[in-house]
N, C-alpha and C positions, 0 to 999 in steps of 0.2 A: 504493500500500500504506500509506504513511504517513498519507494522508488518511483512508483507511478505518479505520485503527487509531485515529486521533484521533477520528473520529466515534463509534467504539465506546466510547472512554473517556468522551466527553462524554455519550453515551447512558446509560452506567452511572451517571455522576455525577448526571444528571437523575433517573434512576430512584431513586437513593438519596434525593435531596432530596425527591422526590415520594412516598416511601414513607409508609405509614400511621403508622409509629412516629415518624418525624421530624415529620410534620404535627401529630400529636397532642401530641408533646413541646413543640414550639415554640408551639402554640396554648395549651397549659397554662401556659407561662411568661407569655404575654400575659394570660391570665386572672388569674394570680397578681399581676401588676403592677396591674391595674385593681382587683381586690378588695382588695389591700393599701392602695391609696390611699383608696378609698371607705370601707373598714372602719375605717381609722385615723382618718379625718375624723369618722366617726360616733362612735367611742369618745371622741375628744377633745371634741367638742361636747356629748356627753351628760354627760361629767364636768363641763364648764363649766355646763351647765344644772342639775345637782345642786347645785353650789356656789351658783349664783344663787338657786335656790329656798330653800335654807337661809338664805342671807344676807337674803333678803326677809322670811322669817318672823321672824327675830331682830330685824330692824328694825321690823316691824309690831307687835312685842310692846310697843312704847312707847305704842301706842294700842289697848289690848286690847278696848275696847268696840266698835270698828268694824274693827279690824285683822283679825279672824278672817274677815270676809267676803271679803277679797281672795283668799286661797288657795282658798276655795270657788268664787268666780266664775271665777278663772283655771283651776282644775282642771276645772270644767264646760265652759268654753269650749275648752280645749285638747283634752280628750277628745272633745268634740263635733266639733271641726274635724278631728281625726284620723280620726274615723269617717266624716265627710262625704267626705274624700279617698278613703277606701277604697271607699265606695259609688259615688262618681261616676267615679273614674278607674281603680281596679283592685280589684275585689271579692276577688280571690284574695290580696290583701295583708293581709287581716284576720287577726288572731291570730298564732300562732307562724310559720306558713308552712312548718314542717318537714313537716307532713302533705301539703302541696301538692307539695313537692319529691319526697317519696316517691312520690306518685301520678304525677308526670311520669316519674320513673325507671322505674316499673313499667308505663308505658304507659296508665294509667287516666285521665290528664289530659294535655292539650297544654300546652306551655310557655306561661307567661303573657306578656303584652306587656311591653315595656321600661318601661311606666309603673309597674310594681311597684317599681322602684328608687327613684324620687323619693318615691313614696307611703310606702314602708317607711322611707326616710331621714328625711323631714320628719315623717311621722306618728309614727314611733318617737320622735323627739326631743320632739314635743309630748306624747305619751302618757306615756312613761317620765319625761321631764323634769319633767312636772307632778306626778308622784308615784304614778302607777299602779304596782302591784307586779308589774312585768313585766321580763323579762330582755332585755339588749341582743343576745343571741345569735340570737334569732328573726329580727330584721331583717337581721343580717349574713349569716345562713345563706341566707335567700331572696334577698337582693340578690346574694350570691355566685353562687348557682345561676343566676339570671337573666342575670347578666353572662357566665357561662360559656356559656349558650345563645346569647347575642348574638355572642360571638366565634366560636362554632362555625358559625354561619350563613354567615360570610364565609370561613372558612379550612378547614373540613373538609366533605367531601361525604357521608360515611357517616352514616346516621341513628343508628346505635349510638353513634358518636363524639359526636354531639350530646348524647346522654344521659350519656355518660361525662364530658364537660366540664360538664354541668349538675351532676352529683354532685360532681366535683372542686372546682367553684366553691363549692358549699355547704360542703364540708369546709374550704376556705380561709377562708370566712366565719366558721365556728366557731373555727378556729385563731386568727384575728385577734381575735375577740371576747374570748378568754380568754388569749391568748399561750400556746397549747397546741398546738404543731404535731403531736405524736404523737396527741394526743387528737382533733384534727380528722381525721387519717387513719383512726384506728380507728372514728370515727363513720361515715365513709363505708363502710368495709368491713363493720361490724357492724350498723349501723342502716339506712342508706340502700339499699345494694345487696346486702349479705349475700353478697359474693363477693370473691375475691382474684385475679381475672383479671389477667394481665400488663399489658394496656393500661390497665386501670383504675388499677393501681398506679402506672404511669408518670405518668399524667395527675394523679393525686391528689398524689403526692409532689412533682412539679414545681410545681404550683399553690400548694400549701401552703408549700413552702420559700420561694418568691419572695414570697408575700403576707406571711408572718411576718417575713421579712428586712426588707421595707419598713416594716412596722409598727414593728419595733424601731428602725429608723433614725429614724422620726418621733417615736415616743413613748418610746423607751428599752426596754431588756430588763429589765423588773421583773416579778416574780411578782405575781399578783393579791393574794395573802395572805402576810403575814409571820407565820411560825409558829415558835415556840420549841420546842426539844427538851426535853420535860418527863419524860424518863426512858424507859428501854427497856420494851418489852412482854414480860412473862414468858410463857412457854408456857402456864402454867396460867390466864392471863388470857383466853385465846382463847375459852373457853366463854361469857364475858360478852359478847364481841363477837358471838357467834352469837345469843345472846338478844336483844341490841340489834337485830340485823338482822331477826330474826323479828318483833319488835314493829313495826319500821318497815315490814316487808312488809304488815302489816295497815293501818298508817297510810297507806302509799302507795296501797293499794287504795281506802281511804276518800277520799283526796285526789282520785283519778281519778273516783270515783263522784260526789263533790260537784261537781267541775268539769263533768262531763257532765250532771248533774241540773240545775244552774243554766242551762246552755246550752239544755237541753230546755224548762225553764220559760220562758226568754225567748222561745223559739219560739212558745209559746202565748199570748204577750201581743201579740196581733195589733193591738190598738188603741194600742200603745206602740211607736213606730218605733225602729229600731236607733240612730238618731241621738239621739233623746230618751233612750233607755236609756243611751247613752254619756255624755250630759250629766249624767244623774242619778248614775251611778256616779262620774264625775269629781268631782262636787260632794261626794259622801260622802267620797271620798279627800281632798278639800280640807280637810274637817273634821279628818281624821287628820293631815294635814300641819300644821295649826295646833296640834293637841294634842300630837303626838309626831312631829316631823319626821324623826327618825332611823329610824322604822319603815317609811317609804314608799320608793318607787323600786325600783330593781333589787335593792338590799339588800347590795351588796358591802361597804359600810362597816359595816353591822350584823353581817355575818358575821365581818369582821375583829375587831370588838369582842368577839364571842363567843369567837373563837380566842385572844384574849389574856386570857381570864378576867376580863372587866370586869363580868360580871353574876353575882349570887348566884342561888340556886335559884329564888326567886320571880320574879326578872327573866327568867330563862331560860324559865320556864313561860309568862310573859306574852308574850314574844317568839314562842314557838312557837304559841300559840293565835291571836294577832293575825295573824301572817304566814300561818298556815294558812288563815285566812278571807280575808285580803286577796288572796291569789294567785288563787283561782277567781273571786272577786268582780271583780277587775280584768280577768281574761281575758274575762269575759262582755261587756265593753264592745265587743269586736270591733275594737279598734284594733291597730296593729302592736305586737308585743311577745311575748317568748318565755317559756317555762316553766322552763328550766334553772336560771337564777340564783335565782328564787324557791324552787325545790326545795332548793337548797343552803343557803339561810338556815334553812328549816324543819328540814332534816336536821341541820345543825350545832347548832342550839339544843336539839333533842331529844337528840342524842348527848351533849352536855355536861350536860344535865339528868339523863340516865340515869346518868352517872358520878357526879354529885354526890349523887344519891339513894342509890346503892349505897355510896358512901363514908360517908354518914350512918348507914346501917343497919349496915355492917360497916367501921368505920374502919381496921381492919388491912389491908384490901385495898389502899388507897392508889392507886386507879385514876387514871391521867392523863386529865384532862378533855379536853385538846386532842386526844389520840388518838381518843377516843370521838366528839368533835365531827366529826373528819374521816371516821371510819367512818360516822357518821350521814349525812353528805353523800352518800357513795357508795352507802349502803344505800337511802336514800329515792329517789335517782335510779334505782337498779336496780328498785325496786319499782314505780315509776311508769312509767318509759320501757321497762324490760326490756332494757336494754343495759348489762350489768354491766362489761364491759371498758372501754367508753367512760367510764362514771362513775368507775371506779378510776383510769384514766389521767388524766382531767381533774383529779381531786383531787390526785394526785401531782404533776402538772406545775404546778398553781396554787399549791402549798404547798412543794414541794421535799422532802416527807417520804417519800422512797422506802423508808425503813426500816419503814413501816407497811403495806407491800403485803400481807403475810399477813393482818393484821387486817382490812384492807379487803376482801380476798377472802372471808374467813370471814363477815363481816357481810353482804356482798352476796349470798353464797350463801343465807344464812338468809332474807334479804328476798325473793329470787326464789322460793324454795320456797313460802313462805307466800302470796305474791301469786298464784302459780299454783294453789295449793290452794284459794284463795278465788275462783278463776276470774275474777280481775280482768284485764280486757283492757288491754294497754299503751295509754298515753294517746294516742299518735299513731295507733294503729290505730283507737281510738274516734273521734278527730277526723277521720281520713281517711274512715271509714265515713259519718260525718255529712255530710261534704263531698260524697261520691259519691252521696248520696241525691238530689242535684240532677241534672238531665238531663245525660247524657254529651255532651261536645263532639263534634260530628261529625268524623270523620276521625282520631280518636285512633289513634296508631300502636302496634304491638306494643312491649312494654316491654323494657328492657334486662335485667332480672333473668331472665326466661324464656330469653332468648337466651344469656346467660352460662351458665345452668345446662344448656342443651341442648347446648352445644358449647364446647370449649376451644380453638377455632380463632381466638381473638382474637390472632393473631400478625401480625407485619409482612407485608404483602402484596407 
């Protein structure tokens, strides 16, 4: 009897250990560990590359007649090499990668090979470090997703769970990129999977918690932007945030249209290979590096400068126009790099410019420029990506200005309404549609999203 009872206890214990929820939870922790290490390393090296690029430019200014050629050559070589890595080793690693993650989750694409991780890592360092106006979150999101799939192949047998770990790894990558754990989770639920299924929540929260914990151990727990409190927002100011959001709805629609139009134009340049295109784009960015080194790269330092009121009206207009053009121009190179961070720079500069112009026209209003810069960040993100909650949470976590949530909501609502009225397709939908025009990979499996919507049976088995 005692032996039979002992066998039953052991059997129950083994059943618990082998249950789906335990497998998924433990696998997600491992995903978080790997993504935290890889993402932290990428962030650190990219910051070092930015400092090295700026130091090189300032040193070369001592020889202005020949010094300008060095950033141009280095920019062309770095962009070209990054593109070669994409073409040769992992074609799915080009661009942001978010659209490919979404396609994998929905079953429209198979998971990429593990080669996407070194290509995103090294190619992202080359492209963004040399000055292309791309965001670090694109590489970390796709690297995180690919690492999640790698872990799932060894530890979980269920195909749905493979896609869950793919999505949770992507969320961990975004969270590590910006030190925004809640933003990374909302990104998974709102943008990638559009579901709050229990298993997805377990995996996402576990992976993000561990990844951000490790990132903070390595790099410190510091917000991306230091933002001063420049006065409270009066209720009667909210209509101005609505107008800002509506204008940025049109700006975001135009940004998406320009990006897609440039990509379509590059498709028709059949005599101009993608590597040559990247070399040319990198060389042009090299000229900007020489002329205005603060305007290139991911743009975090530039956004910080806007948020501390470093620029007057003319400077804000210049930043808005230049960065608006540099973002799509850089993305067409086809190198690893995201769109989130560039959108934040453009939105912040426009929001601050909007407040400055209103204060010039109606001085009695006394609008706080920082608040409008932050609202501009969230509103432009919403207009382009069509994920308002993700944008709002990212801005709040990156700045610590939770007191502005109502203003961010109002601006984002206005942006979303106008973008939809203009029938502007969300940027990642456009990029995914372009990607899927290529022949489908044989054996693509049913997606996670339809399964999550068809059934709520994702419980412990």
